[in-house]
KEDRENSE-506417 format. One record per residue: residue in one letter; x, y, z of N, C-alpha, C, O in turn. Coordinates in steps of 0.05 Angstrom, whole numbers, padded with zeros to 5 digits, always signed. Example, Ala and Ser with C-alpha at 12.3 -4.5 7.8 and 13.67 -1.06 7.14 Angstrom:
<recs>
A+00264-00114+00156+00246-00090+00156+00264-00066+00156+00285-00066+00169 S+00257-00045+00142+00273-00021+00143+00258+00001+00157+00268+00023+00161 
</recs>
This chain:
<recs>
M-00215-00120+00152-00221-00142+00132-00236-00164+00146-00227-00174+00167 N-00258-00173+00136-00274-00194+00147-00267-00220+00133-00273-00224+00109 L-00254-00237+00148-00249-00265+00137-00264-00286+00153-00260-00310+00149 S-00281-00277+00171-00296-00295+00190-00313-00315+00175-00319-00336+00186 Y-00323-00308+00151-00341-00326+00137-00326-00350+00125-00339-00369+00116 L-00300-00350+00125-00285-00373+00114-00284-00394+00135-00281-00388+00159 T-00288-00419+00127-00285-00442+00145-00260-00457+00136-00257-00462+00113 G-00243-00464+00155-00220-00478+00149-00195-00463+00158-00197-00441+00168 N-00172-00476+00156-00147-00464+00164-00130-00458+00140-00123-00476+00125 Y-00122-00433+00137-00107-00425+00114-00086-00405+00120-00085-00393+00142 A-00068-00400+00100-00047-00380+00103-00042-00368+00076-00049-00380+00055 A-00031-00344+00075-00022-00332+00050+00002-00314+00055+00006-00302+00076 I+00020-00315+00034+00044-00299+00036+00046-00281+00011+00044-00291-00012 D+00051-00256+00016+00054-00236-00007+00084-00227-00007+00092-00214+00012 Y+00099-00234-00027+00126-00227-00031+00128-00200-00044+00126-00199-00069 G+00131-00179-00029+00133-00152-00040+00163-00146-00046+00180-00161-00037 I+00167-00123-00059+00194-00115-00065+00209-00108-00039+00233-00115-00036 S+00196-00095-00021+00208-00086+00004+00202-00105+00028+00219-00112+00043 N+00175-00112+00029+00166-00128+00052+00153-00154+00043+00141-00155+00021 T+00155-00174+00059+00140-00198+00056+00119-00200+00078+00126-00201+00101 D+00094-00202+00070+00071-00202+00089+00059-00229+00091+00055-00243+00071 V+00052-00237+00115+00040-00264+00120+00015-00260+00135+00014-00244+00154 I-00006-00274+00128-00031-00275+00142-00040-00304+00146-00038-00320+00127 T-00049-00312+00170-00058-00339+00174-00086-00337+00186-00093-00318+00200 L-00102-00357+00180-00129-00359+00191-00132-00387+00201-00136-00406+00185 V-00131-00390+00227-00132-00417+00240-00153-00416+00262-00151-00400+00282 K-00174-00433+00259-00195-00435+00278-00209-00408+00282-00217-00401+00304 G-00211-00393+00261-00225-00367+00261-00208-00344+00270-00217-00321+00270 E-00183-00349+00279-00165-00328+00289-00146-00319+00267-00133-00336+00254 V-00145-00293+00262-00127-00282+00242-00102-00271+00255-00103-00257+00275 R-00080-00279+00244-00053-00270+00252-00038-00259+00229-00040-00268+00206 T-00021-00239+00234-00005-00227+00213+00024-00223+00222+00030-00221+00245 A+00042-00222+00202+00070-00216+00207+00081-00202+00182+00074-00208+00160 K+00100-00185+00187+00113-00171+00166+00143-00173+00169+00154-00167+00191 M+00158-00180+00148+00188-00182+00148+00199-00168+00124+00185-00165+00104 R+00224-00160+00125+00237-00149+00102+00243-00171+00082+00252-00193+00090 T+00237-00165+00057+00241-00185+00036+00271-00191+00032+00286-00172+00029 H+00279-00216+00032+00307-00223+00026+00307-00252+00016+00293-00269+00026 G+00324-00255-00004+00328-00282-00016+00305-00291-00032+00285-00277-00035 E+00308-00315-00044+00288-00327-00061+00268-00341-00044+00276-00352-00023 P+00243-00343-00052+00223-00360-00038+00233-00389-00038+00243-00400-00057 S+00229-00401-00015+00237-00430-00012+00219-00443+00009+00208-00430+00025 P+00218-00469+00008+00201-00484+00028+00210-00478+00056+00192-00474+00074 G+00235-00476+00062+00245-00469+00088+00236-00442+00097+00228-00438+00120 Q+00238-00423+00078+00229-00395+00084+00201-00394+00090+00193-00380+00109 V+00184-00410+00075+00155-00409+00079+00150-00419+00109+00133-00407+00122 V+00162-00439+00117+00159-00449+00144+00167-00429+00164+00153-00426+00185 D+00189-00415+00160+00198-00394+00178+00177-00371+00178+00172-00360+00200 L+00166-00363+00156+00147-00341+00155+00122-00349+00170+00110-00333+00183 L+00113-00373+00167+00090-00382+00182+00095-00383+00212+00077-00377+00228 A+00120-00391+00219+00127-00391+00247+00125-00363+00259+00119-00360+00283 A+00131-00343+00243+00128-00315+00254+00100-00308+00262+00095-00290+00278 C+00081-00323+00250+00052-00319+00257+00044-00340+00279+00021-00342+00287 G+00063-00356+00288+00057-00377+00307+00040-00399+00296+00023-00410+00309 T+00045-00404+00271+00029-00426+00257+00047-00449+00247+00067-00444+00234 D+00039-00472+00253+00052-00496+00243+00038-00504+00216+00014-00506+00215 P+00053-00508+00194+00040-00514+00169+00024-00539+00169+00006-00542+00152 S+00028-00557+00188+00013-00582+00189-00016-00578+00194-00032-00595+00188 V-00025-00555+00206-00052-00550+00212-00068-00537+00189-00092-00534+00190 L-00052-00530+00168-00064-00515+00145-00074-00534+00123-00064-00556+00118 E-00095-00524+00109-00106-00538+00086-00093-00528+00060-00091-00542+00040 L-00085-00502+00060-00075-00489+00036-00059-00465+00043-00066-00451+00063 I-00037-00460+00027-00022-00436+00031-00022-00421+00003-00012-00431-00017 A-00035-00397+00003-00035-00381-00021-00010-00363-00022-00001-00353-00002 T+00001-00360-00046+00025-00343-00049+00021-00324-00072+00007-00330-00091 T+00033-00300-00070+00031-00281-00092+00056-00262-00090+00069-00262-00069 G+00061-00248-00110+00082-00227-00111+00109-00239-00116+00113-00263-00112 G+00128-00223-00126+00155-00231-00129+00158-00256-00146+00145-00259-00166 R+00176-00274-00136+00180-00299-00151+00166-00322-00137+00178-00344-00133 H+00142-00317-00129+00127-00338-00114+00121-00363-00130+00118-00385-00119 R+00121-00360-00156+00115-00383-00173+00139-00404-00175+00136-00425-00187 T+00161-00396-00163+00184-00415-00162+00180-00436-00139+00196-00455-00137 L+00161-00432-00123+00156-00451-00100+00144-00477-00112+00132-00476-00133 P+00148-00499-00098+00137-00525-00107+00107-00525-00104+00096-00507-00091 A+00094-00546-00114+00064-00548-00113+00054-00555-00085+00031-00551-00079 A+00072-00565-00068+00064-00571-00040+00089-00568-00023+00111-00573-00032 I+00085-00561+00002+00106-00559+00022+00096-00574+00047+00075-00568+00058 E+00112-00595+00054+00104-00612+00077+00076-00624+00074+00061-00628+00093 G+00069-00629+00049+00043-00641+00043+00020-00621+00040-00003-00629+00035 I+00025-00595+00044+00004-00574+00043+00006-00561+00015+00027-00554+00005 Q-00018-00559+00003-00020-00548-00024-00011-00518-00025-00020-00502-00008 I+00006-00512-00044+00013-00484-00049-00004-00474-00072-00004-00486-00094 A-00018-00452-00068-00037-00442-00089-00027-00414-00098-00031-00394-00084 P-00013-00413-00121-00002-00388-00131-00026-00370-00141-00045-00381-00154 V-00025-00345-00135-00047-00325-00143-00033-00302-00157-00014-00291-00146 G-00043-00294-00180-00032-00270-00194-00034-00245-00177-00054-00241-00162 E-00014-00227-00179-00015-00203-00165-00040-00185-00169-00052-00174-00150 L-00048-00184-00194-00071-00167-00200-00095-00178-00184-00109-00162-00170 E-00100-00203-00185-00123-00215-00171-00121-00211-00141-00140-00204-00127 A-00096-00216-00130-00093-00213-00102-00096-00185-00091-00108-00180-00070 I-00085-00166-00107-00089-00137-00099-00118-00129-00100-00128-00118-00081 A-00131-00135-00122-00158-00127-00126-00177-00140-00106-00194-00127-00094 R-00175-00166-00103-00193-00181-00084-00188-00171-00056-00207-00168-00040 G-00162-00166-00049-00156-00156-00022-00167-00128-00018-00176-00121+00004 G-00167-00111-00038-00178-00085-00036-00208-00086-00031-00219-00071-00015 Q-00221-00104-00045-00250-00107-00041-00256-00114-00011-00274-00102+00002 A-00240-00132-00001-00245-00140+00027-00238-00118+00046-00252-00113+00066 L-00216-00103+00040-00208-00081+00057-00230-00059+00058-00234-00046+00078 A-00243-00055+00035-00264-00035+00032-00290-00044+00044-00310-00029+00044 G-00291-00068+00056-00314-00077+00070-00334-00090+00052-00357-00094+00061 L-00327-00096+00027-00347-00109+00009-00349-00139+00014-00329-00153+00012 E-00373-00148+00022-00378-00175+00027-00380-00190+00000-00385-00178-00021 P-00376-00217+00000-00376-00232-00024-00402-00228-00040-00402-00229-00065 S-00424-00222-00027-00449-00218-00041-00452-00190-00053-00471-00184-00068 A-00432-00172-00046-00434-00143-00055-00411-00134-00071-00404-00110-00071 L-00397-00152-00085-00372-00146-00099-00377-00131-00125-00358-00122-00138 D-00402-00129-00133-00408-00115-00158-00403-00085-00156-00401-00072-00177 E-00402-00075-00132-00396-00045-00129-00368-00040-00140-00348-00051-00131 P-00367-00022-00160-00340-00016-00172-00322-00002-00152-00331+00014-00135 L-00296-00008-00156-00276+00003-00136-00249+00006-00150-00242-00010-00167 I-00235+00027-00143-00207+00030-00152-00190+00022-00128-00193+00033-00106 V-00173+00003-00131-00156-00008-00110-00127+00004-00116-00115-00001-00137 V-00117+00018-00096-00091+00031-00099-00070+00014-00083-00071+00014-00059 S-00053+00000-00098-00033-00016-00085-00007+00002-00080+00010+00003-00098 A-00005+00015-00056+00015+00033-00051+00039+00019-00036+00041+00018-00012 G+00056+00007-00053+00079-00007-00043+00104+00007-00049+00105+00031-00046 S+00125-00007-00059+00149+00006-00067+00144+00024-00092+00155+00046-00093 G+00128+00015-00110+00116+00032-00132+00086+00031-00127+00077+00021-00106 T+00071+00042-00144+00042+00043-00141+00026+00033-00164+00031+00043-00187 A+00008+00015-00160-00010+00005-00181-00038+00011-00175-00046+00011-00152 Y-00053+00016-00196-00082+00024-00192-00099+00004-00208-00097+00002-00233 M-00116-00011-00192-00132-00032-00205-00162-00024-00203-00170-00009-00185 E-00176-00035-00224-00205-00031-00223-00217-00058-00216-00210-00079-00228 A-00234-00059-00195-00247-00083-00187-00277-00080-00190-00289-00062-00178 R-00289-00097-00207-00318-00098-00211-00327-00127-00210-00323-00142-00229 G-00339-00134-00188-00347-00162-00183-00322-00179-00182-00304-00173-00166 R-00321-00199-00199-00297-00218-00201-00279-00210-00224-00261-00225-00231 A-00285-00187-00237-00268-00178-00259-00249-00156-00249-00258-00136-00237 Y-00223-00161-00255-00202-00143-00246-00186-00133-00269-00180-00148-00288 R-00179-00107-00268-00164-00096-00290-00143-00075-00280-00150-00058-00264 H-00119-00077-00291-00099-00057-00285-00105-00030-00300-00108-00030-00325 V-00108-00008-00286-00115+00017-00298-00091+00034-00305-00088+00043-00328 I-00074+00037-00286-00050+00054-00289-00030+00047-00268-00037+00034-00248 G-00005+00055-00271+00015+00050-00250+00034+00073-00250+00036+00089-00269 S+00050+00074-00229+00070+00095-00225+00094+00084-00210+00091+00068-00192 G+00118+00092-00218+00142+00085-00204+00146+00100-00178+00164+00093-00162 V+00128+00119-00172+00130+00134-00147+00115+00118-00126+00092+00110-00130 G+00128+00114-00103+00115+00099-00081+00133+00099-00056+00150+00117-00052 G+00130+00078-00041+00146+00076-00017+00175+00073-00023+00191+00083-00007 G+00183+00060-00045+00210+00057-00052+00223+00085-00058+00246+00090-00052 T+00208+00101-00071+00216+00129-00077+00222+00143-00052+00243+00157-00049 M+00204+00141-00032+00207+00154-00007+00233+00145+00008+00248+00161+00019 L+00237+00118+00007+00260+00107+00021+00286+00116+00006+00306+00123+00019 G+00286+00116-00020+00309+00123-00035+00317+00153-00029+00340+00159-00024 L+00297+00171-00031+00303+00199-00025+00310+00202+00004+00327+00219+00010 A+00299+00187+00022+00306+00190+00050+00334+00182+00055+00348+00194+00072 R+00343+00161+00042+00371+00153+00045+00390+00175+00036+00410+00182+00049 L+00383+00187+00013+00400+00209+00002+00400+00234+00019+00421+00246+00023 L+00377+00242+00029+00373+00268+00041+00373+00266+00073+00381+00286+00086 L+00365+00243+00083+00362+00241+00112+00382+00222+00125+00386+00222+00149 G+00393+00204+00108+00412+00184+00119+00397+00161+00134+00409+00149+00152 T+00372+00156+00126+00358+00134+00139+00337+00122+00119+00328+00136+00101 T+00332+00097+00122+00311+00084+00108+00290+00073+00126+00273+00057+00118 N+00290+00082+00151+00271+00072+00172+00245+00087+00169+00245+00111+00173 P+00222+00073+00162+00198+00088+00158+00188+00102+00183+00175+00123+00182 Q+00194+00090+00207+00185+00102+00231+00200+00128+00237+00188+00148+00247 V+00226+00128+00231+00241+00153+00234+00231+00174+00214+00228+00197+00221 I+00227+00167+00189+00218+00185+00169+00192+00198+00177+00188+00222+00176 D+00174+00180+00186+00147+00189+00195+00149+00209+00218+00137+00231+00218 R+00165+00202+00238+00169+00220+00261+00179+00248+00253+00169+00269+00260 L+00201+00247+00236+00211+00273+00227+00191+00288+00211+00189+00312+00215 A+00177+00275+00193+00158+00289+00176+00135+00302+00192+00126+00324+00185 L+00127+00289+00213+00105+00299+00230+00115+00324+00245+00098+00341+00251 E+00141+00326+00249+00152+00349+00263+00160+00371+00244+00167+00393+00254 G+00160+00366+00218+00170+00386+00199+00148+00400+00184+00125+00395+00188 D+00157+00418+00166+00138+00433+00149+00149+00430+00121+00171+00439+00115 A+00133+00418+00103+00141+00414+00076+00148+00440+00062+00165+00440+00044 N+00136+00462+00070+00142+00487+00057+00168+00499+00065+00175+00521+00056 G+00183+00484+00082+00210+00491+00087+00228+00485+00064+00250+00497+00061 V+00219+00466+00047+00234+00459+00023+00217+00462-00003+00228+00464-00025 D+00191+00463-00001+00173+00468-00023+00168+00497-00027+00172+00513-00009 L+00158+00505-00050+00147+00531-00055+00117+00528-00053+00105+00510-00065 A+00104+00546-00039+00075+00546-00036+00062+00566-00056+00076+00582-00068 L+00037+00565-00059+00023+00583-00077+00028+00612-00070+00032+00629-00088 S+00029+00618-00043+00035+00645-00035+00063+00654-00043+00068+00678-00044 D+00081+00636-00049+00108+00644-00058+00109+00651-00087+00127+00665-00096 V+00090+00641-00103+00093+00643-00132+00070+00659-00146+00073+00667-00169 V+00048+00664-00132+00026+00679-00144+00017+00699-00125+00019+00696-00101 A+00007+00722-00135-00002+00744-00120-00029+00741-00106-00034+00752-00085 G-00046+00726-00120-00073+00722-00110-00080+00693-00107-00065+00675-00113 P-00106+00688-00098-00115+00660-00096-00118+00646-00122-00122+00659-00143 I-00118+00619-00121-00124+00603-00144-00148+00586-00136-00144+00566-00122 G-00172+00593-00146-00195+00578-00137-00199+00579-00107-00198+00600-00095 T-00204+00556-00095-00208+00553-00067-00183+00542-00052-00184+00535-00028 L-00161+00540-00067-00137+00528-00054-00126+00548-00033-00123+00572-00038 P-00119+00537-00009-00106+00555+00010-00079+00564+00002-00066+00550-00015 P-00069+00586+00012-00043+00597+00004-00019+00579+00010+00002+00582-00003 D-00022+00560+00029+00001+00543+00035+00001+00517+00018+00017+00500+00023 T-00017+00515-00001-00017+00492-00020+00010+00491-00035+00021+00512-00042 T+00019+00466-00039+00045+00463-00054+00042+00473-00083+00023+00465-00097 A+00061+00490-00090+00063+00498-00119+00085+00484-00133+00082+00476-00156 V+00108+00480-00119+00131+00467-00131+00145+00450-00110+00157+00460-00092 N+00143+00424-00113+00157+00406-00094+00187+00411-00095+00199+00411-00116 F+00198+00416-00072+00227+00421-00068+00236+00446-00084+00260+00450-00088 G+00218+00462-00092+00225+00487-00107+00240+00507-00091+00256+00522-00102 R+00237+00508-00065+00251+00527-00048+00281+00520-00048+00298+00538-00045 M+00288+00495-00051+00315+00486-00051+00331+00497-00075+00355+00499-00074 A+00317+00504-00096+00330+00516-00121+00335+00545-00118+00351+00557-00132 R+00322+00557-00097+00325+00587-00094+00343+00593-00071+00352+00616-00069 S+00349+00574-00054+00366+00581-00031+00387+00560-00026+00383+00536-00029 A+00411+00570-00019+00433+00552-00012+00433+00544+00017+00448+00527+00025 A+00415+00555+00033+00413+00549+00062+00403+00520+00066+00385+00510+00053 A+00417+00507+00085+00409+00479+00090+00383+00478+00104+00380+00491+00125 P+00363+00463+00094+00338+00461+00108+00340+00443+00133+00358+00427+00136 A+00320+00446+00150+00318+00428+00173+00312+00399+00163+00298+00394+00144 R+00324+00380+00178+00320+00351+00171+00290+00345+00171+00279+00331+00154 E+00276+00356+00191+00248+00351+00193+00232+00361+00168+00214+00347+00158 D+00240+00385+00158+00227+00396+00135+00232+00380+00110+00214+00377+00094 M+00257+00369+00107+00264+00352+00084+00246+00326+00085+00236+00317+00065 A+00243+00315+00109+00226+00291+00112+00197+00297+00104+00184+00282+00090 A+00187+00320+00114+00159+00328+00106+00157+00332+00077+00136+00326+00065 G+00177+00343+00064+00177+00348+00036+00176+00322+00020+00161+00319+00001 I+00193+00303+00029+00193+00277+00015+00166+00263+00017+00156+00254-00004 V+00154+00263+00041+00128+00249+00045+00106+00264+00029+00089+00252+00017 T+00108+00290+00030+00088+00306+00014+00089+00300-00015+00068+00296-00028 L+00113+00299-00026+00118+00293-00054+00105+00267-00062+00088+00266-00081 V+00112+00246-00047+00102+00219-00053+00072+00218-00050+00058+00207-00067 G+00063+00228-00027+00034+00227-00021+00017+00242-00042-00004+00232-00050 Q+00026+00265-00050+00011+00279-00070+00010+00264-00097-00011+00263-00110 V+00032+00252-00105+00032+00237-00131+00014+00213-00130-00003+00209-00148 V+00016+00197-00109+00000+00173-00108-00030+00179-00105-00047+00165-00115 A-00036+00200-00090-00064+00208-00085-00076+00220-00110-00099+00214-00118 T-00062+00238-00123-00072+00251-00147-00077+00231-00169-00097+00233-00183 L-00060+00211-00172-00065+00190-00192-00089+00172-00184-00103+00162-00201 A-00093+00170-00158-00117+00154-00149-00142+00169-00158-00161+00156-00168 V-00143+00194-00154-00166+00211-00161-00169+00209-00192-00191+00204-00201 T-00147+00212-00206-00148+00212-00235-00159+00184-00245-00176+00184-00263 A-00148+00163-00234-00157+00136-00243-00187+00132-00237-00202+00122-00253 A-00196+00140-00213-00224+00137-00206-00242+00153-00225-00262+00143-00235 R-00235+00178-00229-00252+00195-00245-00252+00186-00275-00272+00189-00290 G-00229+00176-00283-00226+00167-00311-00244+00143-00316-00255+00139-00337 E-00247+00126-00296-00264+00102-00299-00292+00107-00288-00308+00088-00287 K-00298+00131-00279-00325+00138-00268-00332+00120-00245-00354+00109-00243 I-00313+00118-00226-00317+00102-00202-00314+00121-00177-00297+00139-00176 E-00332+00117-00159-00335+00136-00136-00318+00128-00112-00314+00145-00094 R-00309+00104-00111-00293+00095-00087-00265+00087-00095-00261+00074-00116 A-00246+00095-00078-00218+00087-00082-00208+00080-00054-00211+00095-00034 V-00194+00057-00052-00184+00047-00026-00154+00042-00029-00145+00029-00048 F-00139+00052-00010-00109+00047-00010-00102+00021+00005-00111+00016+00027 T-00085+00005-00008-00074-00018+00005-00044-00014+00007-00034+00004-00005 G-00030-00031+00022-00001-00029+00023+00008-00016+00048-00009-00004+00062 H+00034-00017+00055+00045-00008+00080+00050+00023+00080+00055+00035+00100 L+00048+00035+00057+00053+00065+00056+00035+00080+00075+00044+00100+00087 T+00010+00072+00078-00008+00086+00095-00006+00077+00124-00023+00085+00141 D+00015+00062+00131+00021+00057+00159+00031+00082+00171+00029+00086+00196 M+00042+00101+00155+00054+00126+00166+00032+00147+00168+00018+00153+00149 Q+00030+00158+00192+00011+00180+00196+00015+00204+00178-00004+00217+00168 S+00041+00211+00175+00048+00234+00157+00038+00229+00128+00028+00247+00116 M+00041+00204+00118+00031+00198+00092+00002+00200+00090-00010+00211+00071 R-00011+00189+00110-00041+00190+00111-00051+00219+00109-00070+00226+00096 T-00037+00237+00124-00044+00265+00124-00040+00278+00097-00056+00294+00088 A-00017+00271+00083-00013+00282+00057-00034+00273+00037-00043+00289+00021 I-00041+00248+00038-00061+00236+00020-00089+00248+00026-00104+00254+00007 A-00096+00252+00052-00121+00263+00060-00124+00291+00050-00146+00300+00043 R-00102+00306+00049-00103+00334+00040-00110+00335+00010-00126+00352+00001 V-00098+00317-00006-00105+00315-00034-00134+00307-00038-00149+00318-00055 S-00142+00288-00022-00171+00280-00022-00189+00303-00018-00210+00306-00032 H-00182+00320+00001-00199+00344+00008-00199+00364-00016-00220+00374-00023 F-00175+00368-00027-00174+00387-00049-00192+00379-00073-00205+00396-00085 F-00192+00353-00079-00207+00344-00102-00236+00337-00096-00252+00331-00113 G-00243+00337-00069-00269+00331-00061-00277+00302-00067-00301+00296-00073 M-00257+00283-00065-00263+00256-00069-00251+00240-00046-00227+00242-00040 P-00267+00224-00032-00257+00208-00010-00236+00187-00020-00241+00173-00040 L-00214+00186-00006-00194+00165-00011-00192+00149+00014-00182+00159+00034 E-00201+00124+00014-00203+00108+00038-00177+00096+00046-00163+00085+00029 M-00170+00097+00071-00144+00087+00081-00150+00071+00106-00143+00080+00128 P-00162+00046+00103-00169+00031+00127-00143+00021+00142-00121+00021+00132 E-00148+00013+00167-00126+00001+00182-00119-00026+00170-00135-00038+00156 N-00094-00035+00176-00084-00061+00166-00083-00064+00137-00085-00086+00126 A-00080-00040+00123-00079-00041+00093-00055-00055+00083-00055-00064+00060 G-00033-00057+00098-00009-00070+00090-00013-00100+00084+00003-00112+00069 F-00033-00113+00097-00037-00141+00094-00059-00149+00075-00067-00172+00072 S-00068-00128+00061-00092-00131+00043-00085-00150+00021-00101-00168+00015 T-00063-00148+00008-00056-00166-00015-00053-00194-00008-00060-00212-00023 A-00041-00199+00016-00039-00227+00026-00067-00238+00031-00073-00261+00024 A-00084-00221+00043-00111-00230+00048-00126-00235+00022-00142-00253+00019 G-00120-00218+00002-00133-00221-00024-00125-00248-00037-00141-00262-00050 A-00100-00254-00035-00090-00280-00045-00104-00303-00031-00112-00323-00044 L-00107-00302-00005-00120-00322+00010-00149-00325+00000-00158-00347-00006 L-00163-00302+00000-00192-00304-00009-00195-00315-00036-00211-00333-00040 Y-00179-00305-00056-00180-00312-00083-00176-00343-00086-00191-00357-00100 A-00156-00352-00073-00148-00382-00074-00170-00398-00062-00177-00418-00074 V-00181-00391-00039-00201-00407-00026-00227-00407-00043-00240-00427-00046 E-00233-00383-00053-00259-00380-00069-00257-00395-00096-00277-00401-00108 Q-00232-00400-00105-00229-00414-00131-00228-00445-00127-00228-00460-00146 K-00228-00454-00102-00226-00483-00097-00251-00498-00108-00253-00523-00105 
</recs>
């Protein structure tokens, strides 16, 4: 994300369901921090979040906020303006920046996939933003299933296990349910998520269960991204949110992208995109 064209010192906070993301821009240097979301937004909490980025609020001109109950914050904290930004605008504007669209090139249409606890799909065209579709399947789904089946909600542990496992240890593949090929799909393509578990009482490997969970979530969010893009006749879709921090999730999404023949972009630092979008939107509206 290119924020170098901004002049001034700013910060933004994105209050997500699972994570709170902070981004600061001070003297041209971008810093980020991520914390688990807890409690209600408060002035003291804002100061603590900025401290996690090594930033004193006194050097800032503006603090943009979005997500959760961010609108409960006062209009100013320690004399610094608090600029609330709607989630739709923050997600979409952040997605444009993450996709590398400069302010002069925002007219290129884009589907922005906010892959957080749930998943939202936004259409961004210039400065016009629209919610296209949403799904309750996302990172929260992955964590809930992982707690039930793996006994952990640590994304790093889930990712490591999934990378070591085989989703077809719990899923049924095409080769399990049909005698011949279906189009150009390879025989190990998922036919039924967790379908093997209905056929066998044998306990699957923990690694295979992790791979099955990640595959299920990745396939749903990626397939809906393709559906949203094609439904709106848009050729680009970019993923934002921390879900793509996981290599196993990126692999699952990339496989769907390959099947459909549509690029699904997963840039680095996607988890801080919405915070960056709030910052950009607030500064550009000044």
